[in-house]
C-alpha positions, 0 to 999 in steps of 0.5 A, a space after each residue: 465271049 471271044 475271050 472265052 473261046 480263045 482262051 479255051 483254045 489256049 488252054 486245049 493247046 497248053 494241055 496237049 503240050 503238057 500231055 506230050 511232056 508227061 508221056 515223054 517223062 513217063 517213058 524217060 522214067 520207065 527206061 531209067 528204072 528198067 536200067 537200074 533194075 538191070 544194074 542192080 541185078 548185074 551188081 548182085 551177081 558180083 556181091 561176093 566179089 565186092 565184099 572180098 576185095 576191101 577185106 583182101 586189100 586190108 589183109 595185104 596192107 596189114 601184112 606188109 605193115 607187119 613185115 616192116 614193123 614187127 621184130 625178127 622174133 615175135 612173141 605170143 601169149 604175154 605172161 604176167 612176168 613180161 615174157 612170152 610163152 611162144 617165140 615164133 618168127 616174123 614170117 610166120 606172124 605175118 603170113 598165118 593171120 593173112 592165111 586165116 583171112 584168105 581161108 575165110 574169105 574162101 569159105 565165103 565164096 563156097 557158102 550160099 550165104 556171105 555175110 557170116 563168112 565175111 564178118 568172120 574174115 572182117 574179125 580175122 583182120 584183128 589178129 595181125 593188129 593184136 600181134 602188133 599191139 602185143 609186141 609194140 607195147 608188151 606190158 
């Protein structure tokens, strides 16, 4: 009988410690959840900026790349004969797509929703790539 009483006393002390540990864990997870909730709330305020940065950096990188690799006169609208319908200077061929992307990003900042204008600005990044490809591999 003495062992049973000693075991019950041990078990009660053990369960008291477990309760203290569980209470501390509950406090820890509540604070962590509150911190994460606040962090996500603050980041959601910056979602337009977070969406803009990679697109803007990509547009600038493509502009620098095209400035270095396009010829001085760029041809647009390739005909079947191998000639171009329009001949424009390299500066316009570089900065016009950059301006289109910039306008799309500006419209994203003015819009209540961000996904559609952001997708349009991402798709507008294809313009400098298309200009580069049509002038490097004309036919």
